[in-house]
C-alpha positions as CSV (number, residue, x, y, z in Angstrom):
1,M,0.0,0.0,0.0
2,R,1.1,3.6,-0.5
3,I,2.0,5.9,2.4
4,S,-1.3,7.8,2.1
5,A,-3.3,4.6,2.4
6,L,-1.2,3.6,5.5
7,A,-1.8,7.0,7.1
8,E,-5.6,6.7,6.4
9,L,-5.8,3.2,7.9
10,A,-3.8,4.2,11.0
11,G,-5.7,7.4,11.6
12,V,-2.5,9.6,11.4
13,T,-1.1,12.0,8.8
14,V,1.4,11.3,6.1
15,R,3.7,13.8,7.9
16,T,3.5,11.7,11.1
17,I,4.7,8.5,9.3
18,R,7.5,10.4,7.6
19,Y,8.5,11.8,11.0
20,Y,8.6,8.3,12.4
21,H,10.9,7.3,9.6
22,Q,13.1,10.4,10.3
23,M,13.3,9.5,14.0
24,G,14.2,5.9,13.2
25,V,11.2,4.4,14.9
26,L,9.6,3.0,11.8
27,P,11.6,1.2,9.2
28,E,11.2,2.5,5.7
29,P,10.2,-0.1,3.1
30,P,12.2,-0.3,-0.2
31,R,10.9,1.6,-3.2
32,R,9.3,-0.3,-6.0
33,S,10.2,0.2,-9.6
34,N,7.7,3.0,-9.9
35,G,9.5,4.9,-7.2
36,Y,6.9,4.5,-4.5
37,R,7.4,2.8,-1.2
38,D,5.2,-0.3,-0.6
39,Y,3.9,-0.5,2.9
40,T,2.5,-3.7,4.4
41,G,0.3,-4.8,7.3
42,D,3.4,-5.0,9.5
43,H,3.9,-1.3,9.0
44,L,0.3,-0.6,10.0
45,V,0.7,-2.7,13.2
46,A,3.9,-0.8,14.0
47,V,2.3,2.6,13.6
48,L,-0.7,1.6,15.6
49,R,1.5,0.2,18.4
50,I,3.6,3.4,18.4
51,S,0.5,5.6,18.6
52,Q,-0.8,3.5,21.5
53,L,2.5,3.6,23.4
54,T,3.0,7.3,23.0
55,G,-0.6,7.8,24.2
56,S,0.3,5.8,27.3
57,G,3.1,8.2,28.2
58,L,6.1,6.8,26.4
59,S,8.4,9.0,24.4
60,L,8.6,8.4,20.7
61,A,12.0,6.8,21.1
62,Q,10.7,4.5,23.9
63,A,7.6,3.6,21.9
64,G,9.7,2.7,18.8
65,A,12.0,0.6,20.9
66,V,9.1,-1.2,22.6
67,A,7.3,-1.8,19.3
68,A,10.4,-3.2,17.8
69,G,11.4,-5.5,20.8
70,S,8.2,-6.5,22.6
71,G,8.8,-8.7,25.6
72,S,12.5,-8.0,26.2
73,S,13.9,-7.0,29.6
74,S,14.7,-3.5,28.2
75,T,11.0,-3.1,27.3
76,E,10.0,-3.8,30.9
77,E,12.6,-1.3,32.2
78,A,11.2,1.3,29.8
79,L,7.7,0.7,31.0
80,D,8.8,0.8,34.6
81,D,10.5,4.2,33.9
82,V,7.4,5.6,32.3
83,D,5.2,4.3,35.1
84,R,7.4,6.0,37.7
85,A,7.3,9.2,35.8
86,L,3.5,9.1,35.5
87,E,3.2,8.3,39.2
88,A,5.3,11.4,40.0
89,K,3.3,13.5,37.6
90,I,0.0,12.3,39.2
91,T,1.4,13.2,42.6
92,A,2.4,16.6,41.5
93,L,-1.0,17.2,39.7
94,T,-2.9,16.0,42.8
95,A,-0.9,18.5,44.9
96,Q,-1.7,21.2,42.4
97,R,-5.4,20.4,42.6
98,E,-5.3,20.5,46.4
99,R,-3.6,23.9,46.3
100,L,-6.2,25.2,43.7
101,A,-9.1,23.9,45.9
102,R,-7.7,25.7,49.0
103,A,-7.2,28.8,46.9
104,R,-10.8,28.7,45.6
105,A,-12.2,28.1,49.1
106,G,-10.2,31.0,50.5
107,H,-10.9,33.3,47.5
108,H,-7.2,33.7,46.9
109,V,-6.7,32.2,43.4
110,G,-3.3,33.1,42.0
111,L,-1.6,33.5,45.3
112,S,0.8,31.2,47.0
113,G,-0.1,29.9,50.5
114,A,2.2,32.4,52.1
115,A,0.8,35.3,50.1
116,A,-2.7,34.3,50.9
117,A,-1.8,34.2,54.6
118,L,-0.2,37.6,54.4
119,S,-3.2,39.3,52.8
120,L,-6.1,40.4,54.9
121,T,-7.9,42.5,52.3
122,R,-7.8,42.8,48.5
123,A,-5.7,46.0,48.9
124,D,-3.0,43.9,50.7
125,I,-2.6,41.4,47.9
126,P,0.2,43.3,45.9
127,V,2.3,43.7,49.0
128,A,1.6,40.1,50.1
129,I,2.7,38.7,46.7
130,V,6.0,40.6,46.9
131,I,6.8,39.7,50.5
132,A,6.0,36.0,49.8
133,H,8.3,36.1,46.8
134,L,11.2,37.7,48.6
135,Y,10.9,35.2,51.4
136,R,10.1,32.2,49.2
137,D,13.2,30.2,50.2
138,H,13.4,31.2,53.9
139,P,12.7,28.3,56.3
140,Q,10.6,30.6,58.6
141,T,8.2,31.6,55.8
142,E,5.8,28.7,56.4
143,V,6.0,29.3,60.2
144,L,5.0,32.9,59.6
145,A,2.2,31.8,57.2
146,D,0.9,29.4,59.8
147,A,0.9,32.0,62.5
148,L,-1.1,34.4,60.3
149,R,-3.6,31.7,59.5
150,D,-4.5,31.4,63.2
151,P,-8.1,32.7,63.6
152,Q,-7.2,34.6,66.8
153,T,-4.3,36.3,65.0
154,R,-6.4,37.1,61.9
155,S,-9.0,38.6,64.2
156,A,-6.4,40.8,65.8
157,L,-5.1,41.9,62.4
158,A,-8.7,42.7,61.2
159,S,-9.2,44.9,64.3
160,L,-5.9,46.7,63.6
161,Q,-6.8,47.1,59.9
162,E,-10.2,48.6,60.8
163,R,-8.5,51.1,63.1
164,F,-5.9,51.9,60.5
165,D,-8.6,52.4,57.8
166,A,-10.2,55.0,60.1
167,I,-7.0,57.1,60.4
168,D,-7.6,60.7,59.1
169,G,-6.9,64.3,60.0
170,T,-8.9,64.0,63.2
171,T,-7.0,61.0,64.6
172,T,-5.0,62.1,67.7
173,D,-1.3,61.4,68.2
174,G,-2.2,59.4,71.2
175,E,-4.5,57.1,69.2
176,L,-1.7,56.7,66.6
177,G,0.8,55.9,69.2
178,E,-1.4,53.2,70.7
179,L,-2.2,51.7,67.4
180,M,1.5,51.7,66.5
181,A,2.5,49.9,69.6
182,Q,-0.2,47.2,69.1
183,A,0.8,46.8,65.4
184,Q,4.5,46.5,66.2
185,S,3.8,44.0,69.0
186,L,1.8,41.8,66.8
187,V,4.3,41.9,63.9
188,A,7.1,41.1,66.3
189,E,5.2,38.1,67.6
190,V,4.3,36.5,64.3
191,A,7.4,37.5,62.4
192,D,9.9,36.3,65.0
193,G,13.0,35.0,63.2
194,M,12.4,36.7,59.9
195,P,15.5,38.7,58.7
196,P,15.1,42.2,57.5
197,L,14.9,43.0,53.9
198,A,17.3,45.3,52.0
199,E,16.3,49.0,51.9
200,K,15.5,48.9,48.2
201,Q,13.2,45.8,48.7
202,L,11.5,47.5,51.6
203,Q,11.0,50.6,49.6
204,V,9.1,48.7,46.9
205,I,6.9,47.2,49.5
206,L,6.2,50.6,51.1
207,D,5.5,52.2,47.7
208,L,2.9,49.5,47.1
209,A,1.4,49.7,50.6
210,E,1.0,53.5,50.3
211,K,-1.3,53.3,47.3
212,G,-4.7,54.7,48.1
213,L,-3.8,55.9,51.5
214,N,-4.4,59.4,52.9
215,D,-1.4,61.5,54.0
216,R,-1.8,60.6,57.7
217,Q,-1.9,56.9,56.9
218,K,1.2,57.2,54.7
219,D,3.1,59.0,57.5
220,F,2.0,56.2,59.9
221,V,3.3,53.5,57.5
222,R,6.6,55.3,56.7
223,T,7.5,56.2,60.3
224,G,6.2,53.2,62.2
225,I,5.3,50.0,60.4
226,R,8.6,49.0,58.9
227,P,8.3,45.3,59.7
228,P,11.2,42.8,59.5
229,F,10.0,41.6,56.1
């Protein structure tokens, strides 16, 4: 049969069969006197097997080797390698699904676990993303995230956030001082062991944090809340 007939029977394209030849996984039949290659049922079986094997997770090279040497010890080794690779991929995908489910449940899709823990409101998200990124390799990051997930801590943070949001021109220095002390105490408690960032990194965070704030709130952030992250 001609290559076009083989491709039609196998449910692949002529280009695919020629690619198999090019990669050395499908032997090329000799040309007949008319210049065309004459394919047989054996070629069809080989193409179908290769398609099935690549669909099962084998690389094209592995599929060609297995199709050419079915039942050998090397075949079993190749299948074992693919099985292990698929198992690792399933484990990774399962973990990704679990993270996605947690993100959807917590309404923080697109954030890492640490960034989600660091954000209390939507306005916090840009700052939280940057902080989580800068501390992504620090061993204390997950400890900090766990502390921030604690319901009691989040309640305290929400209370501080509410008071911070209310800062305006009428807020007294005494009220600001009290709020500052509470904020610094809470930050020191949950962020214990976190090293300070470089000044240029901290400046990026402060620039993001100041967006949308009034002048009194900006002063409060600049002069008081310069946390160790």
